[in-house]
N, C-alpha and C positions, 0 to 999 in steps of 0.2 A: 967545399964550403959547409958550414955547420947549419943544422936545423935548429929551430927554437926548442928549448927545453920545455916539455909539457908541464914540468913542475911549476913553472911560472904562470901558467894559464889561470885566469880567474875562475874560482869555483862556481860562481853564478853566471850562467850564460846570458847573453843579451836577448831580451825579447823585443824591445823597442829601443830607439835612441831618441829620448824626448827632452832630457835635461842634463846639464853638466853635473848635477848632483848625483847622477847614477855612477859616477866614476870616482874611485879612490886611488890612492898612491900606487898600490900594486897593479891595478888595471891600467893606469896610465903608463907605467913602466913597461908593462907587457905590450900595450898598443904601440909604443915607440919602437920596441924591439921587433915586433911583428912587421911594422912599416919598413924598418931598415932591411929586413930580410926580403920582403916583397920587392923592394926597389932593385935588389940584385938580380931579379929575374929579367929586368929591363935591358940587361946587357947582351942578350942574344935572342935570336928568332925562336930557338927551342924553348927558352925560358918563358917568353911571352905566350907561346902556344900552350905551354903547360898551365899558366895562369888562366888562359881563356877556356880551358877545359873544366875548371873548377865548378862553375855555376852556369854552364851552357844550357841547362835544363830549366832555368829560372827566368821569370819575366818581371819587369818593374814598371810602375807608373810614376812619372815625374809630374806631380801636380803643383805647378808653380804659378800661382795667381797674383804674385807680387813680383815686380821687375827684378831680374837677376841676370848676371852674366857669368861671373866666376863660379858661383856655387852651382848653377845649373850645368854649365859645361864640365866642371870637374866631376860632378856626380854622373853625368851622362858618360864621360870618358871612363870613370871608374867602373861603371856597369859594363862597358865594352871590354875593358881589360880582363874582367873575370868571366866574360861570356854571356852576361845577362842581356836579354833583349829588352830594350827600353822604349816605351811609348810616352807621350807627353800631352799635358794640357797646360798651355801657357796663359790662357785667358778664360775665365769662367763664362764669358759671354759666348764662347764657342761650344759650351756644354748645355745640357738641359736646365742648368741653373737659370739660363736666360728665359726659360719658359716658366720659371717659378719653382723648380725643384729645389729642395733644401740641399745645402752642401753636405749634410750627413747622408742623404739618400744618394747623392752623386758619388760620394766616396765609397759607400757600401756597394754600389754598382761596380765601380772600378775594381774593388777587391775580389769580385767574382772572376775577373779576367787575369789577374796578376798575382805574384807571390810577395810583392813588396810595394809599398807606397812611400815615396819620398816627397815631402810637402814643404812648400814655402807659402806663407799666407800673411797678410797684414793683420789678421785677427789673432790677438793674443789668446793663448790657451786652446786654440782649435786642434792642434795636434794631439794634445792630451785627451780631448773629448772624442776624437775619432778613434784613437787607440782603445779607449774604454768601450766605445760602441762596438768596434770590430771584435774585441776580445769576447764579447757576449754573443757573437754570431756563430753559426756552424762552420764558417770558413774564416777564422781570424788570420790576418796577415800582419807582418811587422810594419811599423810606422817609423820613419826617420824624420825628425824635425829639422828641416833645412832653413829655419828662420821663421819665428812666429811673432809678428808684431814687434813691439819694443822689448819683449821680455826674455827670449832665449834664442841662442844660436849655438847649440852644443858642438856640432862638428867643426865650426869655425874655431871654437875654443880648443878643441882637440888638436887641430893643426897648428894653432898658436903655441900650445904646450910642446908639440913636437919640434917646432922651429926654435923655441927657446932652449929646449934640451940639446939640440944639435949645436946651436950657436954658442952655448955656454959650457959645452962638454969639456973644454980644456981649463975651465975655471971652477970646476967642482959642481957644475949643474945649477939648477934653479935655487936650491937651498941657500938661504942667507942673502939672497939678492934683493935689490931695490928696483921695483918696476914702477915706472911713472906712466899713467894713462891720462891722455889729454883730449879735451873736446867736449862733445855732447854726451856726457856720462849718464845723464838721467834716462835718455831714450836709446842709448847705444847698447843693443842686445849683445854685441860681441864683448863689450866691457863687462857686462853682468855675468855672462857665462865664464869668461876667462878668470875673473876675480874669484869666482867660486872654485874653480879648479886649482888656482894658486894657493888656496887655503889648505891643500893637501901637502904642501912643502914646508919644511922647517925654516923658521927664521926669516920668512919673506916679509918685506915691507912694501906696502902699496902707497904710492902718492897719486892723488887724484887732483888734476889741475883743470879747472873749468871756470867759465863764467858762473856767478852765483845761481843763475836761473837753470843751469844745466848740471848741477851737482848730482851725485849718485842718489838714487831713491832710498827711502827709509828702510825698505825691506832688505836691500843689499847691505846697508849700513848695519842693520841688526844681525844679519847672518854672519858678516865678517867679525863683528864684536863677539858673537857667541862662539865662533870658531877660534877666537884668540889671535886673529890676524892683526898685526900692527898696520894702521893706515892713517894717513893724514889727508885733509882736504884743504885746498888752497885756491885762490883766484890768481895767484902768481904763476908765471910760465917759466921764465929762464931759471929762476932759483929752484923750481921743481924738477926740471929736466937735467940740470947740472948735477953731476955725480951719480945719476941713476945708471944701473947696469943695463936697463932696457927702457926705451921710450916707445910707447904704443899710441900713435897718433890716430885720431878718428875725425870724421867729418861731422858737420852739423846735420842732424836727422830731420830736416825740415819737411820731409814728406808726411810727417805726422802733424803738421800745423794745419789747423782747420780755419783759424781766424785770420792769421797773418803770417807772412814769411819771417821766420825768426831771425834771419840775417838782417832784416830791416829794423829789428827791435833790440838786438844784442850786438855789441861790438865784438866780433869773433876774431878780428885781425890780430889781436894780441896773442892768440893761441895758434899762430901759424909758425911752423918750423921752416926757417929759411937757411940758405947756405951760409949766411953771415953768422948764424947761431952755432954752427958746427964746432968751432973752437971751444965753446962752453961745455961740450959733451965729453964724456970719458973717451979716451982713445980706443977702448974696446967696447963701447956702448953698442947695443943691438937696437937698430931703428926698425920699427915695424908699423904696419898699417894694414887693416883688413881689406881696404880698397872697396869701392872706388874712391879716389881722392878728388879733391877740388883744390882750392887755394891753400889749404892747411898744410900741404907738404910740397915744397919746392921741387920740381923735376930735376933741378941741378944736383940735388942730393943723391939721385940715382947712381951717380958715378962714385960716390963715397963707399969704400969697402964695408962700412958699418951698416949700410942700407941692406936690409934682409927681406923687404916686403915682396920683391918679385920671386925670391926663393920661397918665401912663405906661401905665396899664391900657388906655386907649383907643388909644394908639399901637400897642399889640400887634396889634390887628386889621389896621391898615394895613401894618405891617411884614410881617405874615404874607401879606397880599395880594401884596406885592412878592416875597417868597420863592416863592410859587406861580408867579408869572409867570417868574421866573428858572429854576425847575425845569423848566418846560415850554417854555422858550425863546421866550416871547412878550414878554419885557420890551422887545425892540427895537420892539414895536408900541405901546408906551406913549407915544404922541404925542397931544397935545391937538388934536382936530380943530377946524375952525372952528365954534364954537357960537353 
């Protein structure tokens, strides 16, 4: 089996993973190819043992103070695959923050014990602040943004690009495709990060289908316009998903509601993809969802071959393995030995 050509490796190494804007077309293509190669190690005990030897001298802290299932477990599993020993904080109340310590001091403390901090927080911009703080210390460590409030979720966007690349590989890839995103687009950080990554592809059209209250934010609208990305916004659902090459469903982000439950003030039922809607979709449409889902995606759709969200979820672990190897500069050692 072939190793990755180093000619394709991005010239600028990763220091942190904070935003999807860090990635351009060549780096996305490299990441997808690297992920494909890494997955081939999973075919044998010897291959997995080789992966586990790559970073067995490293330690990571998973600082997840916002609820998470898939992202936490996929990062934890990714660490195990490359041999990283991972510790965790799942609730700030179990740390000295309960005693009044600032989150900055807590994370600087953790950086003394580990070589990497993977963070999920409800606080927008916190990952960037911590990265800047630690870069100014004698022992800086990389930061991975695993979700920061409603603003960014870069590794979710990376796995979404990987899923789209694989799902559309027999149709010329992502270039020229129409991607429809549905749901709470204003506060959906996965939508924000993925939209910015899709700006790296030629001729992509984005359709944003949502209730008026949940339309994309002005900053994303400006960024897409500046990048020359064609996009439309609509409060229609069936006409938006019909003819799309991929439909990206999202749930309502009501954890950010302080005053009232948005489900009680906005009729979200119009934006549910049900089995009865499947005939309206393209025969080769890619149906995606970052999960968790609620009522917006009918479980009956799981049996449809166009449904890729469970594959999308598993892809996340392997993409994050690739990201870890790039952060620590061992991606050039991802060569399949004679097995």
